[in-house]
Structure formats: C-alpha cells, structure tokens
C-alpha positions in Angstrom: 0.3 0.0 0.1 3.0 2.5 0.2 4.7 3.9 3.0 3.4 7.2 5.0 6.4 9.2 5.4 6.1 11.2 8.8 8.6 14.1 9.5 10.1 13.1 13.1 11.4 16.7 13.4 9.6 20.6 13.5 12.2 21.2 10.7 10.9 18.8 8.4 10.4 20.1 4.8 7.6 20.1 3.1 8.9 17.5 0.8 8.4 14.9 3.9 4.8 16.1 5.0 2.5 13.1 6.6 0.5 11.8 3.7 -2.4 10.0 4.5 -2.2 6.1 4.1 -5.2 4.3 1.5 -7.4 3.2 4.5 -7.0 6.8 6.5 -8.5 8.1 2.8 -11.3 5.5 2.6 -12.4 5.5 5.6 -12.6 9.6 5.7 -14.3 9.5 2.2 -17.0 6.8 4.2 -17.8 9.4 6.9 -17.9 12.0 3.9 -20.3 9.9 2.1 -22.6 9.1 5.4 -22.8 12.4 6.2 -24.0 13.5 2.8 -26.3 10.7 2.4 -28.0 11.4 5.8 -28.3 14.6 4.7 -29.3 14.6 1.3 -30.1 10.9 0.2 -32.5 7.6 0.8 -29.9 6.1 0.3 -28.0 5.3 3.4 -28.8 1.7 3.3 -27.0 1.2 0.2 -24.3 2.6 1.7 -24.3 0.6 4.5 -24.5 -2.2 3.0 -21.4 -0.7 0.6 -19.5 -0.8 3.7 -20.2 -3.7 5.1 -19.8 -5.7 1.6 -16.5 -4.1 1.6 -15.3 -5.6 4.8 -15.5 -2.2 6.8 -17.4 -2.1 10.2 -20.1 0.1 9.8 -22.7 0.1 12.7 -26.2 -1.3 11.0 -28.7 -1.1 14.3 -31.5 -1.7 11.7 -30.0 -4.8 9.9 -31.2 -8.3 10.6 -29.6 -11.3 11.3 -28.9 -13.4 7.8 -29.3 -17.5 7.7 -27.1 -18.8 4.9 -28.4 -22.4 4.0 -27.5 -25.0 1.1 -30.9 -25.8 -0.8 -31.6 -26.4 -4.3 -34.2 -24.3 -6.9 -34.7 -25.8 -10.1 -33.0 -27.9 -9.5 -29.9 -26.6 -8.9 -27.7 -26.0 -5.7 -27.6 -22.1 -4.3 -26.7 -21.0 -1.1 -29.8 -18.9 0.0 -29.4 -15.9 2.5 -32.5 -14.8 4.0 -33.1 -12.4 6.8 -33.9 -13.8 10.0 -33.8 -17.3 9.0 -37.3 -16.7 7.1 -37.3 -17.6 3.2 -41.3 -16.2 3.6 -40.2 -12.9 5.0 -39.3 -11.5 1.6 -41.5 -12.8 -0.8 -43.5 -9.4 -1.1 -39.5 -7.9 -2.4 -38.0 -9.2 -6.0 -35.5 -11.7 -4.6 -32.0 -10.5 -5.6 -29.7 -13.7 -8.0 -25.5 -13.2 -7.1 -24.1 -14.0 -10.2 -19.7 -14.0 -9.2 -17.6 -14.1 -12.1 -14.5 -16.5 -12.0 -13.1 -17.4 -8.3 -11.6 -20.5 -7.3 -13.6 -20.5 -4.0 -16.9 -20.3 -5.7 -20.3 -19.8 -3.5 -17.1 -19.9 -0.8 -15.4 -16.7 -1.6 -15.3 -14.7 1.1 -16.4 -11.5 -0.9 -19.2 -13.5 -2.2 -20.5 -14.3 1.4 -19.4 -10.5 2.9 -21.7 -9.3 0.0 -24.6 -11.8 -0.3 -24.7 -11.5 3.8 -24.4 -7.6 3.4 -27.6 -7.3 1.2 -29.6 -10.4 2.9 -29.4 -8.2 6.0 -31.2 -4.9 3.9 -34.2 -7.2 4.5 -33.8 -9.4 0.6 -33.3 -12.8 0.1 -30.6 -13.3 -1.8 -29.1 -16.5 -3.8 -26.2 -17.6 -5.1 -25.8 -20.5 -7.7 -24.0 -22.8 -8.4 -22.0 -22.0 -11.9 -19.0 -23.3 -13.8 -18.2 -19.8 -14.2 -16.0 -19.7 -11.1 -13.4 -22.4 -13.0 -13.1 -19.6 -15.7 -15.4 -21.7 -18.0 -17.9 -20.3 -19.6 -20.6 -22.3 -21.0 -24.2 -22.4 -22.4 -25.4 -24.6 -19.2 -24.4 -21.7 -16.8 -27.6 -19.8 -18.7 -29.9 -22.6 -18.1 -28.7 -22.6 -15.0 -29.5 -19.1 -14.5 -32.7 -19.3 -16.2 -34.1 -22.2 -14.0 -33.3 -20.2 -10.4 -34.3 -17.2 -11.7 -37.7 -18.9 -13.0 -38.1 -20.7 -9.3 -37.4 -17.6 -7.7 -39.6 -15.3 -9.4 -42.5 -17.8 -8.5 -42.2 -16.9 -5.0 -41.1 -13.3 -5.5 -43.0 -12.0 -8.6 -39.9 -10.6 -10.3 -36.0 -11.4 -9.6 -32.9 -8.8 -9.8 -30.0 -10.2 -10.7 -26.8 -8.8 -9.8 -23.6 -10.2 -11.5 -19.8 -9.7 -11.5 -17.3 -9.8 -14.1 -18.3 -12.5 -16.2 -21.2 -13.2 -14.0 -22.7 -9.7 -14.9 -22.5 -11.1 -18.8 -24.0 -14.4 -18.5 -26.8 -12.6 -15.8 -27.5 -10.2 -18.8 -27.5 -13.2 -21.6 -30.1 -15.0 -19.3 -32.2 -12.0 -18.6 -33.0 -11.9 -22.4 -34.2 -15.6 -22.1 -37.9 -15.4 -23.6 -38.4 -18.4 -20.6 -38.0 -14.7 -18.3 -40.4 -12.8 -20.1 -41.6 -10.2 -17.0 -39.5 -11.9 -14.3 -36.6 -10.0 -14.3 -37.0 -6.4 -12.3 -33.5 -5.4 -12.9 -30.2 -6.0 -14.4 -27.4 -5.0 -12.2 -23.5 -6.0 -13.3 -20.3 -4.6 -12.0 -17.1 -5.1 -14.8 -19.4 -6.9 -17.4 -18.4 -7.2 -20.8 -21.0 -6.9 -23.9 -18.7 -8.8 -26.2 -16.8 -11.8 -25.7 -14.6 -11.2 -29.1 -14.3 -7.3 -27.5 -12.2 -8.6 -24.6 -10.0 -11.2 -27.1 -9.7 -8.1 -29.2 -8.5 -5.7 -26.3 -6.3 -8.2 -24.7 -4.6 -9.2 -27.8 -4.4 -5.6 -29.5 -4.5 -3.2 -26.4 -7.4 -1.4 -27.8 -11.6 -2.0 -28.2 -12.8 -0.7 -31.2 -16.1 0.2 -30.1 -18.5 2.6 -33.2 -15.2 3.1 -34.5 -13.8 4.9 -31.6 -10.3 3.2 -30.5 -10.2 2.9 -26.9 -7.2 1.7 -25.6 -6.9 -0.2 -22.0 -3.8 -1.9 -20.6 -4.5 -5.4 -19.4 -3.7 -7.9 -16.6 -0.3 -9.4 -18.2 -2.3 -12.8 -18.2 -5.0 -11.4 -20.1 -3.9 -12.5 -23.4 -3.0 -15.9 -22.0 -6.4 -16.5 -20.8 -7.7 -15.8 -24.4 -5.5 -18.2 -25.8 -6.4 -20.9 -23.4 -10.1 -20.2 -23.8 -9.8 -20.4 -27.8 -7.7 -23.5 -27.5 -10.3 -25.2 -25.1 -12.9 -24.8 -27.7 -11.4 -27.5 -30.1 -10.6 -31.1 -29.9 -7.3 -32.1 -28.5 -5.7 -32.4 -32.2 -6.9 -29.2 -33.5 -5.9 -27.4 -29.8 -2.8 -29.3 -30.0 -2.2 -28.1 -33.3 -2.8 -24.5 -32.9 -0.3 -24.8 -29.7 2.3 -25.8 -31.3 2.1 -22.8 -34.1 1.9 -20.7 -30.7 5.1 -21.8 -29.2 7.1 -21.1 -32.7 7.2 -25.5 -33.4 5.2 -25.6 -36.2 4.6 -23.4 -39.4 1.4 -21.4 -39.2 0.5 -22.5 -42.9 0.3 -26.3 -41.9 -3.2 -24.8 -40.4 -6.6 -25.3 -42.2 -8.0 -21.7 -42.5 -10.3 -22.2 -39.4 -7.0 -23.0 -37.7 -5.2 -20.0 -38.9 -8.3 -17.8 -37.3 -8.3 -18.9 -34.0 -4.3 -18.8 -34.2 -5.1 -14.6 -35.2 -7.5 -14.3 -32.6 -5.1 -15.5 -30.3 -1.8 -12.9 -31.1 -3.2 -10.5 -33.3 -2.3 -7.1 -33.0 -4.9 -5.4 -35.2 -8.5 -4.6 -33.8 -10.1 -4.1 -37.5 -9.4 -7.6 -37.8 -11.3 -9.4 -34.9 -14.8 -9.5 -36.3 -13.0 -10.9 -40.0 -11.1 -13.8 -37.6 -14.3 -14.7 -35.9 -16.0 -15.2 -38.5 -13.1 -17.6 -40.4 -13.2 -19.5 -36.7 -14.4 -23.5 -36.6 -18.5 -23.0 -35.4 -17.7 -24.6 -32.2 -15.8 -20.7 -31.5 -18.4 -18.5 -33.3 -21.2 -20.6 -31.6 -19.7 -19.9 -28.0 -18.8 -16.3 -28.2 -22.5 -15.6 -29.5 -23.9 -17.3 -27.0 -22.0 -16.0 -24.0 -22.0 -12.1 -25.1 -24.9 -10.5 -24.4 -24.8 -8.2 -27.8 -24.8 -11.5 -29.9 -26.8 -13.7 -27.9 -30.4 -12.1 -29.1 -33.1 -12.3 -27.2 -35.0 -9.3 -25.8 -34.1 -7.7 -22.6 -36.8 -5.4 -21.5 -35.7 -5.4 -18.3 -33.9 -2.2 -16.9 -29.7 -2.3 -16.9 -27.3 -0.5 -14.3 -23.9 -0.9 -15.4 -20.8 -0.4 -13.1 -17.2 -0.4 -14.4 -13.5 0.6 -13.3 -11.6 3.2 -15.7 -8.6 1.0 -15.3 -9.8 -2.4 -14.8 -7.0 -4.7 -15.7 -9.4 -8.0 -16.2 -12.2 -6.7 -18.4 -11.4 -4.0 -20.7 -13.2 -0.5 -20.2 -14.2 -0.6 -23.7 -16.6 -2.9 -22.5 -18.7 -0.6 -20.9 -19.2 1.5 -23.5 -20.0 -1.3 -25.7 -22.6 -2.5 -23.7 -23.8 1.3 -23.3 -24.5 1.6 -27.0 -26.1 -1.8 -26.9 -28.4 -1.3 -24.7 -30.6 2.0 -24.7 -32.3 1.1 -21.1 -28.3 0.8 -19.8 -27.5 3.2 -17.2 -23.4 3.3 -17.6 -21.3 4.7 -14.3 -17.8 5.0 -13.9 -15.8 4.3 -11.0 -11.7 5.7 -10.5 -10.9 3.9 -7.0 -11.9 0.4 -7.7 -9.2 -1.8 -10.3 -11.9 -4.5 -11.1 -14.5 -5.2 -8.5 -13.1 -4.4 -5.6 -10.8 -1.1 -4.2 -7.8 -0.4 -5.5 -5.0 -0.8 -2.9 -2.1 0.5 -4.7 -3.7 4.3 -6.3 -4.1 6.9 -4.4 -6.8 9.3 -6.4 -7.6 11.5 -3.4 -10.3 11.5 -0.5 -12.7 13.4 -2.6 -12.7 10.8 -5.8 -12.9 8.3 -2.9 -16.2 9.8 -1.9 -17.7 10.2 -5.6 -17.0 6.3 -6.5 -18.7 5.6 -2.8 -21.9 7.9 -3.8 -22.2 6.1 -7.1 -21.7 2.7 -5.8 -23.9 3.0 -3.0 -26.4 4.5 -5.7 -26.2 1.6 -7.3 -27.1 -0.8 -4.4 -30.0 1.8 -3.8 -31.1 0.4 -7.2 -30.6 -2.9 -6.6 -32.2 -3.2 -3.1 -35.3 -0.7 -4.7 -36.0 -2.8 -8.2 -39.5 -3.6 -8.1 
C-alpha cells in the first residue's frame, strides 16, 4: 500500500509532510459519504451495504440477522441467504440472484459471502447458484442454470433482480434476455461485465477496444492474453488444439494449419483490432457459437429489464471499452464509471484522493440502492 512518511522533527521539509494512507482516505471518505447520504439522500441503506460488503465495520442497528443455507432451486444447488432465517419474510420483495465471476472458491469466496450477507441484512432474500464460470469456463449450461433459478425465485417473489460481477454480469445479461424469463426480471445490475467476448479478446491481444469506430486503449493484466488463448484452445478438439498450440510455441509453421485454425491462431496473437470480426467469422463453428452464446450483444433475445452497469476506468481484467459497448448496445442501460476500483474491488495501490473516493462510494451506494429498490 505504500509508506506513510512522517516528519520526525519540526524542521521537516514540505516534501516530507505526512501523507494519509489508502485506508485513512477510504475511512475519511466513508465518513463524508455517510453524512452526505444522511442529509441529502435516501441511499443510507445502500451505503451501509457497500461498506459492509467491502469489509468495513459499519454499525447497522436495523440490519437483520442473516442465515445461509444450501438448498436446491430449479434442481440447481444454491446458497440462500435469508434475513432472520425466514424465506417467507421477503416474498413481497424481488429476490436477488447474485452471479459472481471467475473465483476458485466459488460460492465460498469470502467476498461473495460478505456481499450476499450485506445485501440480505437489508431485508432481501439473496441466492448464489453453483456455476461453472467459477472455474473460468463460460458455458451455455450456466445460462440454463440461471434461467431455472430465476424462474423458481420469481414464482415466490414475483420478480427477480440479477446482480452479476465480471463474467457473471455478462451471463446475467444473456440469461435475463431469455424468452423463458419474460416479465420475471426487475433489474439487471452488473459490475465489470463485458458486452462481447470477442471484444475482450480484441483488447487483450491488441490493447484496443474498437467500439463504433472509436479506439479505446486498454492496459490489460499480463495474463489477459494467456486467458484468451486458453479459452480459445479449450473449445477445440484435442488434435486441433495441439496443432494451434504448436504454432503459438513456434514449433510448427502457421501455413500448416487449416484456414479455420489459422483464424483461431490469429485471434490469440493479432495486433490489429480491425481484424477481430473477420477472424471470428473465419473460426470454426464451435468458436463462433460459443462467443455468440455468452456475449450479451450477440446472443439475441429481448432484454426488456432495466440495466445499471458499473465499470472501473482502469479495470485490468475486463476492458473499460466493454462498458461503452454495452452502453451502445442497450438503450435502457445506465452506465456508471468508477476510478478508485480496479476490477470489482477497491484499488489498494492507487491514491486518487479522498474526494474521488467519496464520489465513487456515492456512485456505488446509489447502485446498491437501486438494486435493493428494484420492483
């Protein structure tokens, strides 16, 4: 987090003045936000949920006790979080389906548990389903799981709000547009989601998101291109995957690949964002179909629900350009940008100043307020 240089004598120079730590800035910002919320807004509950979910010990005297239990909904294993341990107590409110992204710990990830408990303590039933995306696998079967759980929850709650993070946010958008959920989704709230999986590949390999002709630069996590490559190869049969991998490792000449496999190879390494769509079209059907199935802007369907989308400006995992892509693709989408977050958590490295932190906390508390009040 960086040091906090403190002058030890009265003659310390201005360059050695005390600088607040990142945590001090966040705590100060929290105090400012809570005062502003108390005076100017009805979003105090949303703020308390945010602070609780981020791991800050904020008093919540009106919060309910939360019980977590493993149950099956629509034949899908889920964790259900209920205020005061009573699933029937919130049937007059939309249930909230929490859809995390890739996380090895899955439903037991501490961040997932903290967020689910924080939201449930505000008087909502929260459900976290078992999904394959936790293992970085983007599969259509997860979409069917989300549809099944949402439909079951809607039977008891009338409507459901889907809150998705990272890859989970994109899957939530696709599932919410499914005809089987017509009229059952109150709101889709996403944080760090992508609009087009091909767009993620585009930015990971070229450093640019191309959105309606605009070039939006991106500095990805060093592993981003590797993840794209692994995802592409994972869709091919063993023989084809091995052939492409050999070319990527300079153990085989690219000319020995078929035209379709050359397109896969080039998707993994090309540096011209203008070529991305051409390469997707030229790839094997299994690649094209998977990209289409898990990309909100390609999957089809009719998304009638309102959408609120958060995205960190310097997100190293999902390109910021994907927020712009979603904004261009869904006219009902309300896009909001964060500066002091890195992907879906606070950035402990960058010090943007207390006022920027206040602004971001105000934004995210409003996001949570809408999530809680959707109907």
